[in-house]
N, C-alpha and C positions, 0 to 999 in steps of 0.2 A: 841659376841659369845666367850666363854671361850676356853682355850686350850683343856680341857678335852672333851668338846662337839664336837670340831673339830676332835679330834682323834676318838671318838666314831662314828661320822658320816662317817669318812673315812673307818673305819673297816666295817661298815654296807655296804657301797658301794662296798668295796672289796669282802665281802662275797657274796653279791648279784651277782656280776659279776663272782665270782668263781663258784657258783652254776649253773648259766645260761650257762657258757662256758663248764663246766664239763659235765653236763647232756646233753647239746646240742651236744657236740662232741661224747659222748657215744651213744646217740640215733642214730646219723647219721653214726655210724659204726666204730668209732675209738676205739682202745683198751683202757682198763682201765688206764694203765700207761701213755699213751700219753694224754688221757683226763685229768688225774690228773696234768700232767705237764702244759697243756694249761690252766687249771683252776688256777694253782698257778701263772702263768704269768699274767693272767687276774686280779687276786687279787692284784698283785704287781703294775701293770700298773694303773688300775682304782683307787685303794686305794691311791696310791701316787699322782695321778692327782687330785683327790678330795681333798686330804690334802693340796696340793700346792695352789689350787684355793681358798679354804676357808681361808687359812692363809693369802693370799694376800688380800682377801676381808676384813678380820678382820683388817689387818694393815691399809688399806685405810679408813675404817670406824673410826678407832681410831685417825688417822691423821685429818680427817674431824672434829671429835669431839673436838680435841685440838685446831685446827685453829678457829673453830666456837666460842670457849670460849674466845679467844684473841680478836677477831674482834667485839665481841658483845658490843654494847653501844658506839662505836666510834663516830657515828654521832649524838648522843643525844644532845650535847650542841651547835649544829649548827642550831638549829631551830630559826625562827624569832620571 
């Protein structure tokens, strides 16, 4: 997963949480300004959380790929 796709996915997750929190707060009786603030907080929290999780997952996958390339073929000359 590239850096650009991670950023795009994080923005999409943030926008989805912004819309759900904003309209949910507004429908349940909060004022527009407080709904907007809650939505921005949701965007920041869930966007950042998604970004951190995907960056960590991409780093783990790249380490596995590098380690897999080094260990490949180690036991090939030990056959009888």
